[in-house]
C-alpha positions as CSV (number, residue, x, y, z in Angstrom):
1,M,83.1,-169.7,40.8
2,S,80.7,-171.2,43.4
3,S,79.3,-174.7,43.2
4,R,75.6,-175.1,42.7
5,P,73.4,-175.6,46.0
6,T,72.2,-178.9,47.0
7,A,68.5,-179.9,46.8
8,H,66.6,-178.6,50.0
9,R,62.9,-178.8,50.7
10,A,61.5,-175.4,51.7
11,R,60.4,-175.5,55.4
12,K,57.1,-174.0,56.1
13,R,57.9,-173.3,59.9
14,F,60.9,-171.1,58.6
15,G,58.6,-169.4,56.0
16,Q,61.0,-170.5,53.3
17,N,60.3,-169.4,49.7
18,F,63.6,-169.4,47.6
19,L,64.3,-166.8,45.0
20,R,64.9,-168.0,41.7
21,D,64.3,-165.5,39.0
22,P,67.5,-164.2,37.5
23,G,65.9,-161.0,36.4
24,V,64.5,-160.1,39.8
25,I,67.8,-161.0,41.3
26,S,69.7,-158.7,39.2
27,R,67.2,-155.8,39.7
28,I,67.5,-156.2,43.6
29,V,71.3,-156.2,43.5
30,R,71.2,-153.1,41.3
31,S,68.8,-151.4,43.9
32,I,71.1,-152.3,46.7
33,G,74.1,-150.8,45.1
34,A,76.6,-152.9,47.2
35,R,80.4,-151.9,46.6
36,P,83.7,-153.1,47.8
37,G,84.3,-152.0,51.5
38,D,80.6,-152.1,52.4
39,R,79.7,-153.9,55.6
40,M,77.0,-156.0,54.1
41,V,74.9,-158.4,56.2
42,E,72.4,-160.7,54.5
43,I,69.5,-162.2,56.6
44,G,68.4,-165.5,55.5
45,P,70.7,-166.4,52.7
46,G,68.8,-169.6,51.9
47,Q,70.4,-171.2,48.9
48,G,72.5,-168.2,48.1
49,A,70.5,-166.6,45.1
50,L,71.3,-163.0,46.5
51,T,74.6,-164.0,48.3
52,E,76.6,-164.7,45.1
53,P,76.0,-161.5,43.4
54,L,76.6,-159.7,46.7
55,L,79.9,-161.4,47.1
56,D,80.8,-160.4,43.7
57,A,79.9,-156.8,44.3
58,T,81.7,-156.5,47.5
59,D,84.8,-158.3,46.5
60,G,84.0,-161.2,48.8
61,D,83.2,-159.4,52.0
62,L,79.8,-160.5,53.4
63,E,78.3,-161.8,56.5
64,V,75.2,-163.8,56.7
65,I,72.7,-164.8,59.2
66,E,70.8,-168.2,58.7
67,L,68.7,-170.0,61.1
68,D,68.1,-173.2,59.2
69,R,71.3,-175.4,60.2
70,D,70.5,-177.7,57.3
71,L,71.3,-175.0,54.8
72,I,74.7,-173.9,56.3
73,P,76.8,-176.9,55.1
74,G,75.6,-176.2,51.5
75,L,76.6,-172.3,51.8
76,R,79.8,-173.4,53.0
77,V,80.6,-175.7,50.2
78,Q,79.1,-173.1,47.7
79,F,81.2,-170.3,48.9
80,F,84.2,-172.0,50.2
81,N,86.6,-169.8,48.0
82,H,85.5,-166.6,49.7
83,P,87.7,-166.4,52.7
84,N,85.9,-163.3,54.0
85,F,82.4,-164.8,53.9
86,V,81.2,-165.3,57.4
87,I,78.1,-167.3,58.5
88,H,76.3,-166.6,61.7
89,E,74.2,-169.5,62.7
90,G,71.1,-168.4,64.6
91,D,68.1,-166.3,64.7
92,A,68.3,-162.7,63.5
93,L,65.7,-161.6,65.9
94,K,68.1,-162.4,68.6
95,M,71.2,-160.8,67.0
96,D,72.7,-157.9,68.6
97,F,73.3,-155.7,65.4
98,V,75.0,-152.9,67.6
99,A,77.6,-155.4,68.8
100,L,78.0,-157.1,65.2
101,R,78.9,-153.5,64.0
102,G,81.4,-153.3,66.7
103,E,83.7,-150.3,66.0
104,G,83.4,-150.6,62.2
105,Q,81.4,-148.8,59.8
106,P,77.6,-149.0,59.9
107,L,76.0,-152.2,58.5
108,R,74.1,-152.5,55.2
109,V,71.4,-155.1,55.9
110,V,69.6,-157.0,53.3
111,G,67.5,-160.1,53.1
112,N,64.5,-162.0,51.6
113,L,62.8,-162.1,54.9
114,P,60.2,-164.8,56.0
115,Y,56.8,-163.5,56.1
116,N,56.3,-164.9,59.5
117,I,58.9,-162.8,61.2
118,S,59.1,-159.6,59.0
119,T,57.2,-157.2,61.3
120,P,59.1,-158.2,64.6
121,L,62.4,-158.4,62.8
122,I,62.1,-154.9,61.3
123,S,61.0,-153.5,64.7
124,H,64.2,-155.1,66.3
125,L,66.3,-153.4,63.5
126,L,64.7,-150.1,63.8
127,R,66.2,-150.1,67.5
128,A,69.7,-150.6,66.4
129,G,70.1,-146.9,65.7
130,D,73.3,-145.6,63.9
131,A,74.6,-149.3,63.7
132,I,72.8,-149.6,60.4
133,Q,73.3,-147.5,57.2
134,D,70.3,-148.8,55.3
135,M,68.3,-151.9,54.7
136,H,66.9,-153.5,51.6
137,F,64.3,-156.3,52.1
138,M,62.0,-158.4,50.3
139,L,58.8,-158.6,52.1
140,Q,55.1,-159.4,51.6
141,K,53.7,-156.7,49.6
142,E,51.2,-155.8,52.2
143,V,53.8,-155.4,54.9
144,V,55.7,-152.9,52.5
145,D,52.4,-151.1,51.9
146,R,52.1,-150.7,55.7
147,L,55.6,-149.5,56.0
148,A,55.2,-146.7,53.4
149,A,51.5,-145.8,54.2
150,P,50.8,-142.1,54.6
151,P,48.4,-140.8,57.2
152,G,44.7,-141.5,56.5
153,G,45.0,-144.6,54.5
154,G,43.8,-148.1,55.7
155,D,47.3,-149.4,55.5
156,R,48.4,-147.1,58.1
157,G,49.3,-148.6,61.5
158,R,51.9,-148.9,64.3
159,L,54.6,-150.3,61.9
160,S,54.1,-147.3,59.6
161,V,54.5,-144.7,62.3
162,L,57.7,-146.3,64.0
163,A,59.3,-147.0,60.6
164,Q,58.7,-143.5,59.4
165,Y,59.8,-142.1,62.8
166,F,63.2,-143.7,62.2
167,C,63.7,-144.1,58.5
168,D,62.9,-142.9,54.9
169,V,60.8,-145.5,53.6
170,D,61.0,-146.2,49.8
171,S,58.8,-149.0,48.2
172,L,60.8,-149.9,45.1
173,F,59.1,-152.6,43.0
174,V,56.8,-155.6,43.2
175,V,57.9,-159.3,42.8
176,P,55.4,-161.8,41.5
177,P,55.0,-165.3,43.2
178,E,56.4,-167.0,40.1
179,A,59.8,-165.7,41.1
180,F,60.0,-168.1,44.1
181,V,60.1,-171.8,44.6
182,P,57.7,-172.8,46.0
183,R,55.5,-170.0,45.0
184,P,54.0,-168.0,47.7
185,K,50.2,-167.2,47.6
186,V,50.8,-163.4,47.7
187,D,52.8,-160.7,45.9
188,S,56.2,-159.6,47.4
189,A,57.8,-156.3,47.3
190,I,61.3,-154.7,47.7
191,V,61.6,-151.8,50.2
192,R,64.6,-149.5,51.2
193,L,64.7,-148.3,54.6
194,T,67.3,-145.5,55.3
195,P,67.8,-144.4,58.8
196,R,67.7,-140.6,59.6
197,E,70.7,-139.1,61.2
198,R,68.1,-137.7,63.7
199,P,64.6,-139.4,63.8
200,Q,61.8,-137.3,62.5
201,G,60.7,-135.0,65.4
202,R,63.0,-136.6,68.0
203,A,60.9,-138.0,71.1
204,K,62.5,-137.2,74.4
205,D,61.6,-140.7,75.6
206,E,61.4,-143.1,72.7
207,T,60.2,-146.0,75.0
208,L,57.2,-143.7,75.9
209,L,56.9,-142.9,72.2
210,F,56.4,-146.7,71.4
211,D,53.9,-147.1,74.2
212,V,51.8,-144.3,73.0
213,V,51.8,-145.5,69.3
214,R,51.0,-149.1,70.6
215,E,48.0,-148.1,72.6
216,A,46.8,-145.5,70.1
217,F,46.6,-148.3,67.6
218,G,44.9,-150.7,70.2
219,Q,41.5,-150.4,68.5
220,R,41.8,-148.8,65.2
221,R,38.2,-147.8,64.9
222,K,38.2,-146.0,68.1
223,T,39.3,-142.5,68.6
224,L,42.4,-141.1,70.3
225,R,40.2,-139.9,73.2
226,N,39.1,-143.7,73.8
227,N,42.4,-145.3,73.0
228,L,44.6,-142.9,75.0
229,K,42.3,-142.3,78.0
230,G,44.6,-143.9,80.5
231,R,47.4,-141.5,79.2
232,I,46.0,-138.2,78.2
233,D,42.6,-136.5,78.2
234,G,40.8,-134.7,75.4
235,D,41.6,-131.1,76.7
236,A,45.3,-131.9,76.8
237,L,45.2,-133.3,73.2
238,E,43.3,-130.0,72.1
239,A,46.2,-127.9,73.7
240,L,48.6,-129.8,71.5
241,G,46.4,-128.9,68.3
242,I,45.2,-132.4,68.0
243,D,41.4,-133.3,67.7
244,P,40.8,-136.0,70.3
245,S,37.9,-137.4,67.9
246,R,40.5,-138.4,65.2
247,R,41.4,-141.9,64.7
248,P,45.1,-143.0,65.1
249,Q,45.8,-143.6,61.4
250,T,45.3,-140.0,60.5
251,L,48.1,-138.7,62.8
252,E,51.5,-137.5,61.4
253,V,54.7,-139.0,62.9
254,E,55.3,-135.5,64.6
255,E,51.9,-135.7,66.3
256,F,52.7,-138.8,68.0
257,V,55.9,-137.4,69.0
258,S,54.3,-134.1,70.5
259,I,51.9,-136.4,72.6
260,A,54.8,-138.4,73.8
261,N,56.9,-135.3,74.6
262,A,53.9,-133.7,76.6
263,L,53.7,-136.8,78.6
264,S,57.3,-136.9,79.2
265,A,57.2,-133.3,80.4
266,E,54.4,-134.1,82.9
267,E,56.3,-137.0,84.3
268,N,59.6,-135.3,84.5
269,P,58.9,-131.7,85.2
270,S,62.1,-129.4,85.0
């Protein structure tokens, strides 16, 4: 049995909104499906709302990453009776998740992510490759909508393409503002990201793919011909079966990969 967390005022600079609704907490934990033996890593445990049920599910094995040093003493007191509970004090954006995995089994990463770092943090985690088994995150609903957006919709963007290149993306359920203290001004949602063994339509040069996607979405209202004119011309796009007058949000992941692979072949002819 853990002791109750001490009072802590949520800090705007850390984007803190503490989850309080027991029903929502239970539903999240059921969705994660943590089991004894899993390498669970929680980002931003806060006051331990998810931490306690995750410790119960894993028989006390859990690592957490917490940036707010004022929360760490409370977490140590709250979970003192779990010898395999490990706290990493620091910024998850700077964490080397490949090194954290080490020689062990892949990590299962979970967290109620601060809205102000969710996009760069997910981009950072996507590059950890097979160090990660899966990810379950609470995010601003509009970020989850972007992650899961199919081609053609207004939510489709750079993050959609990169997430779907690496992972199967499942939007699970919406969490209302009243589940948090303090209440955020927007809805949240739970998303599951499951890395594929081989990313969708593997790129020969993933750094080049990331560059192509970034440049393609540089100005969403412009066509591929305009956004990628420094990379590839209209004739070359047509040779790939891609209409250069299309806008970037209409492309499938595989079409971005085919553009990057064509450019890679030009730069590195066999």
